N, C-alpha and C positions, 0 to 999 in steps of 0.2 A: 703449786702446780708446776711451775717451771722446773723446780728442783726434781720433782718426781719424773718429769719427762727426761731430764738428763740422766737420772739414775737408770731408767729403763734402757736408754740408749747405750750406756756403758755395759750393762748386762748383756745386751744383744751383741755388742762388739766383742765382749769376752767369749761368748758362746761361739760366735763365728770364727774367732781366732783359734779356739780349741778344736773346732771341727776341721778346719782347713790347714792348720799349721802343725798339729801334733804328729800326724803320720806322714808329713811331706818329706820324702826321701830324695827329692830332686836336687841336682847340682847345677851350679852355674860356673862355667869355665871361661876364664879370661886369658886370652893368648896375647902375650907381649914378647915377641921373639927377642932373645932365646928363652923367655920365661913363660911359665904356665901357672895360673892360679885357679885352684878349684875351691869354691865356697858353696855353702848350702843355699838353696833357693830362699829359705827363710831369712838368712843373713843378708842376702842380696836385696830382698824386698825391704828389710829394715834399713839397710844402708841407703837405698834410694829414697825412702821416706825421710830419713834424717837429713840427707843431702838437700831434699826439697825444702824442708823446714829451715835449714841453715841459710840456703839461698834466698828464701822468702824474707827471712829476718834481715839479711844483709841489704836486700833491695828496699825493704821497708825503712831501715835505718838511713840508707842513702837518700830516700825520698824525704824523710823528715829533716835530714840535714840540709838538703837543697831548698826545702820549703820554709825554713826558719825566717828568712827575710820577709816573705809574704805574710807569714803568721804574725810576725812582729808589726808589720804595717797594719794588718787587720786589728791587732790588739790596740795599737795607738788610735786607730779610727774609732773603735768602740769606746775607748777611754775618752776621746774628745767628745763623742756624742753624749756619753753619760755626763760629762762636765757641763755641756751646753744645756742638756735637759734639767740638770740639777739647778743651774743658774736661772733658767726660766721658771722652774717651780718655786725657787726662793723669791724671785721678783713677784710672781703672782701671789704667793702667800703673804708677803709684806704688803702688797697693794690691797688685798682683801681685808687684811688685819688693820689697815689704817696707818701703817708705817710707810708713808709715802717717800720719805728721804731714802730709807733703806731699799725700798722697792726700786726706786729710780737708779740708785747706785748699782744694785744687782743686775738690772736690765742693761745698763751701760757697760758693765763688765762683760756680759755675754756678747754684746756687740763688739767690744775690743778683742776678745778672744777669738771670735769667729772671723773677724776681718783679718786678724794676724795669721790664722790658718789659711785663709784665702790668698793672702799675699805670698805665703810659702808654698802655694800650690798643693795644699793638703785639705782642701775644702771637701765637705761632705755634700751629698746630693741635695740635702735640704738646708744647706748653710744660708742661702739667700733668704729663704722663708723664715729661718730662725732669726736672722738679722732684722727682718721686717717686723716680726712679732715682738722681738725685744725692744725695738724702737717704739712700737705701739704701747707696750707696757710702760716704758719710760714716759711716753707722752701722757698716758692716763695718770701716772703719779704726778707729773708736772701740772696737769689740769687740776688735780685735787689740791695742789699747793698754790693755785692761782698764778703759776709761772707761765704765762701765755707765750712769751717768746720762745722759751725752751720747748714748750709743748708743740708749737707750730714747727719748730726745727726738727724735732723727732718725727712728727707726722709726715713732713715732707721727705725726710730721709727714708721712712718706710715705703712711701710711694715710689721713690727713686729706685730703691732696692728691688721692689716688685716689678718695676718697669724693666730693669735689667734682666730679671728672670724671664719675663714675657718675651723679651727680645731674643734671648738665647735658648728658648725652649724648643726650637725646631730641629734639633740634632738628629732625632729619629721620630718616626711617625707615632709609635705607641708611647714611648717615653716622653716625647714632646707634648703629646696630648694630655698626659697625666700632669706634667709639670705646668702646662698652660692652665688647666682647670684649678689646680691647687693655688697657683699664683693669683688667678682671678678672684678666688674666694678671699684670699688675704687682702687684695686691693679693695674689694667691695666692703670688707669689714672696716678697713681704715677709713674709707670715704664715709661710711655710715657713722663712725665714731666722730669724725670731724664735723659732720652736720649736727650731731647731738651736742658736741661741745659749743658750737655757735648758738644753738638754742638755749643751752644752760647759761651762756654768757648774756642772754637776752638781746642778742644782736639779730634782729629779725631779718634784715636784708642779707647778711652773710649766711644765716641759716637757710633762708629761702634759696639763695644761690647754690649752696652746697646740696640741697635736696634736689634742685633741678638738674644738677650735674651728674646725678646718679644714673648708671646705665638703665636701660629700659627694663631688663629682667630684674634688676635689684629693686627698682622703684615699685614693682608690684608685690614685693615681699611684705609680709605682715608687719615686721618691725619698721620697714621704711614707710609704710602707709600710716602707721601710728605716729611716727615722727612728723610726717608731712601734715597730718591733722593738727598737731600741736603748733607746728611752725606757721601754718597758714592762719590759724586763729591768732597767734601772737602778732603776725604781720598785718592783721586787720583785713584779711581776705576771706570773708565768710562764705562766699559762693564757692571758692576753691576748696575750702574746708568741708563744705556740704557735699561736694562731689567726692572728696576723699572718704567721707563718712559713709556714703552709699556703697563704695567698694568694700569698706571694712565690714559693713553690715552683711554683705554677701558672704564674707568669711566668718561671720558670727564672732567677731573680735570682742564685742561687748554684749552684755546681757540686754534683753529686750527693754527693760526699764531704763538702763543707762543710755541706750541708743535713743529712746524717745526723749529723754531729758536733753541730750546733746542736740538732737534734731530741732527741738523747739527753740533752743537758744540760738542756733545758727540761722534758722528760718527768720527769727525775729531780727537778727542783725542784718541779714540780706535785705529785708524789706525796709528796715530803718535807715539803711545807708543810701536809699534812693533820694536824688536831689530834685527830681521833677516828676510830673505825672507819667511821662514817657518811660523814664527809668523804672518807676514803680511797676508799671504794667509789664515791662520786660522782665523785671525780677520775679513778678508773679508767674509769668509764663515759664520761667526757668525751673519752677518748682514741679515736683512730681505730683500726680493726683493725690496720693496718700498724704503728702505734705500740705497740699492746699486744704485738705479736709480737717486739719488741725485747727481747733478754735483759736489758738494763739496766733496762727498765721492770718486768719481772716480778720481778727481784731487788730493786729498790728498793721495790716495793709489798710484797713479802713481808717485807723487813727492817722497813719502817715498821709493818706490821701486828703483827709480833711485839713491836716496841718499844711500840706503843700498848697491846697486851695486857699487857705487863709493867707499864706505868703503871697500868692498871686493877687488876691484882692487888695492886700496892703500895698503891693507894688503897682496897682492900677492895671494889671493884666490878668487875663484868664477869666474874666467875669462871665463871658459867654459860655464857658465850659462848666459852670458851677452845677447846673442841673445834671449834666453828664457825669460829673464826679460823684455826686450824691447817689445817682442811679447805680454807678459802678460799686460804690460802697455797699449799698443794699443788696446787690447781686452777690457780693462776696459773703455777706452775712446770712443769706438764705440757707446754705447747706448746714451751717453750724447752729442755726436757731433752735432746732429740735434738740440738739445735744445739750444746749445750755439752759433750756427752760424745763428740762426734766428734774425730778428730785435730785438733790445734790449727790447722794450716793444710794443706789438701790440696796434693799436689804440683802439680796443675794450676793452682792459684791462685798458687803461688810462682813459676811459670815466667815470668810477665810482671811481676814485682815486683822492686824493687831490694833490696839486702841490708838496708839500714836499715829499709825498709818491712816486710820479712819479720820482722825482729827486733821492731819495734814491734807488729806484728799478733800475733805469738806472745806477747809480754808481756801485751797487752790480753786475749787469749783466756785465758791462764793466770790472770789476776786474776779474770776472770768465773767461771771454773770453781772457783776457791778460794772465792769468795763463795757460789756455789751449794752447795758441800759444807758450808760453815759454816751456811748457812741451813737446809738439810735436817737437819743434826745438831741444831740448836736446836729445830726442829719435832718431831723424833722424840723428844727428851727429854721433851716434854709429852704427845704422843700417839704411841703405837707405830705404826710403818708398817704399812700393810695389805699384802695379798698382791700387789696390782698394783705398788706401789712396790718391794716386795722383788724381784719379777720383773724390773722395769726395771733395778734396780741390779745384780742378778746377771748379767743379759744384757750390760750394758755392761762389767762387770768381767771377764767371760769373754772378751769381744771384745778387750779391752786388758788382758791379765793383768799386764803390767808397769807399769801406771799407778798411781803411789802414791796419788793422790787417790781414785781409785775403790776401791783396796784399803782405804784408811782408811774411806771411806764405807760400803763393804760390811761391814767389821768392826764399825763403830758400829751399823749396822742389825741385824746378827746379835746383837749384845750386847743391844739393846733387845728382841729377840725371844727372849731367853734361850737362844740358840745359843752357849754359852760357848766350846766348843772351836774352832769355826770362827771366832768373833770373835777369839780369841787368836791364831790362826794368821794371819789377815789383817792384824791390827794389827801384829804383828811383821814381816811382809813389807813393810808400808808404811813402817816406820821406817827401812828400808835406803835409801830414796830421798827421803823427805819432806824438803823444804827449809824449809818454813814453821815457824818456832819455835813459834807458837801451836798448830798441829796436832800437832807433835811432843810438846809438853808434855801436850796432851790425850790423845794416844795412850798415853804412859807412865802417865798418871793412870788411864786405863781398864784398862791391864794390871795396875796395882797393885790396883785394886778386884777384878778377876777373881782375882788371886792371893789376896787376903784372903778372897774367897768360898770358895775351895777350901782355905783355911787353910794356905797356903804362905807363912809369915812371911818367910823369906829373900828369896824372889822379890818379895814385896810391898815389902819394905824397899828392895831394889835399884831397883824401878820407881819408888818415891816419890823416891829419891835422884836418879834420872835425870830425873824430871819437874821437880824443883827446879832442876837444872842447865840444863834446857831442851834 
């Protein structure tokens, strides 16, 4: 298309020249006393055109000649930039390929070359950031080689280089703002990597300090939040880890299933770390409503409260608060009671689940129900159940008459309420299907005590023997 346009232009130029120059009889007279020169108008026009072209060529050549030093300087700069980029690419390629010694050497060569140019006042606009990134790559390779002194040396050198860039970025408003932003990004990256190195070194305190030193804007980024979650868990700060996980869940950083698993673990750790009843109540209040509704949370809180109450009784303190502790445990268990006494997995829920998922879910639900029964039994041993709890247990047991756990719990409840006959009946029924050895032993122990109470020595002896055998 371009050639066709040029061909049409040449045809038009030829036609125009033929029309205006063929019959042109004009003369151009040049007077230079005592001389006179007459030339045709066509020749004069051609001479002017040729003179213009020659003058343009001379000026163009002179411009090229005078601009050679500048072009040479630009060529050297581009060559230096290509060398730096090639060095960085080599260092990154070696690092990703696992050739850490070569990668560190390539990065250190880039640092030396760039610093040499800076000393000769031939630095590129991005030279300082190039030095910082080369130091960072060298530090990454040193970290992979477990060379911590050299890693820290390169990391600090990268921060120092970026600090110099930030200090000198105010030479112009626009250019200074761009350089400031780019330098801050490099600095943030170096700080994040230093925090990650401390975490990988399993140095919890150093990692926590590095994470806390991150600027506020950087600390809200997804990568920083993920790192903070790992660091706080490693440092044994489950409450801080839980707060971080809440932020991550808002960004949907994990799947819903993974989030629930992590939340359960952290909530359990938060409640387990309480050292007295006041701390336990404070930890419970720090949980969000959705977290308190988790069965694991209520069970862990109840178990921890009973353990702390036992410690208080063993130490001779806190006996006056025992009823209040048990009442608090029962209040925590009320919201999760209905969740745990339902069938382990409804048919509608198993329709879209694999066989292994169904088995795992059933096992987890059974373990939670077992913990609930044990916790209620321990609570009823200290404070007899009230009418509300008796009604809940009887309703659940009648709704699932073949459930051995509910039969056992109902039997224990009746025993603590002095309903001996019903307690004996339910405990015997539960023994037919109970699989947990601890509950079976406790059921036989309860039957032995009931037999002793009604002075049935043979039955008591047999029950004690079965309890010993488990």
